N, C-alpha and C positions, 0 to 999 in steps of 0.2 A: 504494500500500500504506500502510495506516495502522493504528494500534491505538487503542482507546478511551482517553480521558482517564483517568488514574489506573490504567492497566494498565502493568505493567513488561514488559521483555523486548526481543526482537529486532525490528528494523525495517530495511528496505533503502531506501536513498536513492540516486537517480541524480544524477550531476553533469553529465551531457550529455543533450541532447534525444533523440538516437538510442538511447542506452542506456535512457533512460526509456521510450521507445516499445516497445522489445523486452521490457523487464521488465513493462510494463503488459499486453502481449499474453499473457505467461505467466500473469499473475493472471487475466485474462479467460478464457483457455482452460483454466484450472484445472490447469496442469501444475506448479505449485509445491506444496510441502508445508509445512503450518503446523500445529504442535501447541502447545497451551496446557496449562498445569497450573493448577488452581484448587482452592480449598477451598470446598466446598458444604455447605449445611445438610442434615442427614439422611443416610440411606444408600440409594442407588439399589438397587432390587430385583435387577436384573441386573448382573453384573460388566461386561458390555459391551452396547452398543446403538447404534442409529442413530435419529436424530430427523429426520423429513422432513415439512415443511409450508411454508406461505407466511408470510413475515414482511413486515409493512408498518407504517405509522404507527399508533400506538395510537389508537383512537377516543375514549379518555378523556383522553389527554395527548399533545399534539402533539410534545413533546420526547422521548417514549418510543416504543418499538416493541413490537409484539406479534404473536403468531400470529394470522392473520386468515383468515376463511372465504372472503372474496372480495377480489380484488386482491392486492397485495403481490407478492413474488418468491419463487420456490422456494428453499428453504434446507435444506441437509443438513449435519448434524453427527454424527460418530461419537464415542462416548465409551467410556472404560475406567476402572473404579475401580482406583486404584493402592494405596490404603490406606483402611481403614475405622476410624473412631474412635468414641467413645461417642455423640456427637451430630452429627458431621460426617464428611465423607469428602474425601480427596484424589483428584481426578479428572483424567484426561488427556482433552482434547478435540481432535479432529482435524477441521479445517474442510474440507468438500468444496466449499462455496460461501463467499462472503465478504460477508455482509450486515452492515449497521450493527448493533452490539450483538448479533450472532447468538448467541454463546455465552451471554450473559447472559439473552437472551429464551428460548432453548431450555432452559437449565437451570431457569429459573423455570417454564416450561411443564410440565416433567416433575416439578415439585414440589420442586426442590432449588436454591433461590436461592443465588447466590454470597455467601459470607460477606463482610459489610461493604458490600454493594452498595446505596448510598443510593437510586438511581433505581428499582431493581426490588425493594426491600423486604427486602434481606438484611442491613440494618444494625440489626436488632433480634434479640433472642434468640428463635429459632424452635423450638428443641428444647432440653430440659433446664432449663427455667425453675424446675422444682421442686427442683433441686439447688443449694443456696445457694453452695457453694464454686465450682461451675461458673459460676453466674450472676455472681458477683462477679469472677471472673477474666476472663470474656468481656466484661462491661461495661467493665472497665478496658481490655481490648484494643481494643474497638470505639471507645472514646474516643481512645486514643493512636494508632491507625492507621486513620483514617477513609477507607478506600478499599476497592474490591472486591479480593478476594484472587485476582487473575487475572494470569498471567504468560505472555507469548509465549515459550515455551521453545525451540522449534526452528523453523528456516526453511531450506528447500531450494529451489534454482532453478538454471537453466542460465545460466552467465555469458554475457551478451549479446555479448561480443567473442570469447572463447576457446572457447565452447561446452562448457566443462567443467562438470560437475555440482558445485555448491557446496552444502554442508550445514553449518549452524551450530547449535550447541547452547549454551544459556546456563544458568548456575546459577540456582537459585531465589534471589530477593532475601532479605535479612536478615529483613524483617518476616514473610514467609511461612514461612521456616524457624523463626522463633521461635514462630509460631502452631502449626506442626506439632509442635514439641517440647512445647508446652503441651497440645495434644490428646493426645499420647502419654501424658503424665502421668495424665490422667483415664482412660485405658484400663487402667491397672494397678490 
């Protein structure tokens, strides 16, 4: 189990080989639950949805991933809009599969790049350029917090030894909360 560089949130780490094996089986068998919160550019048309396609290496950039017509691996992400702002949205993503950069690729694919995502083009002002107050506030924010606004919020799995269901929920980090507060100011 891993999360992308510059993503905050929950992560499980095994200290013993047998525990690692059992945890890995759960991730492989998709019996864990993982939910992420993110700030995305724009407003998704539907409040909820499912994105299903194949993700593989980008043909244009070997360090990036993309939705591909041939090859790649099946990837499924459910999403739910939690709050809409003037030019962005707070979205919950629930992974059904676990591909590298899956949320970042899927969100870009449906036209809503993650706010601040350098690799996938969310580090520019994509909506609201014509609003000078917005543009100035967002440029300052992008400069001072140069990362994708993605947080691994919840994680659930069966404890490998006790077989108890464990579920963890984490608070959003300070930088995302500050950004949400900034977005709310522009909604008024």
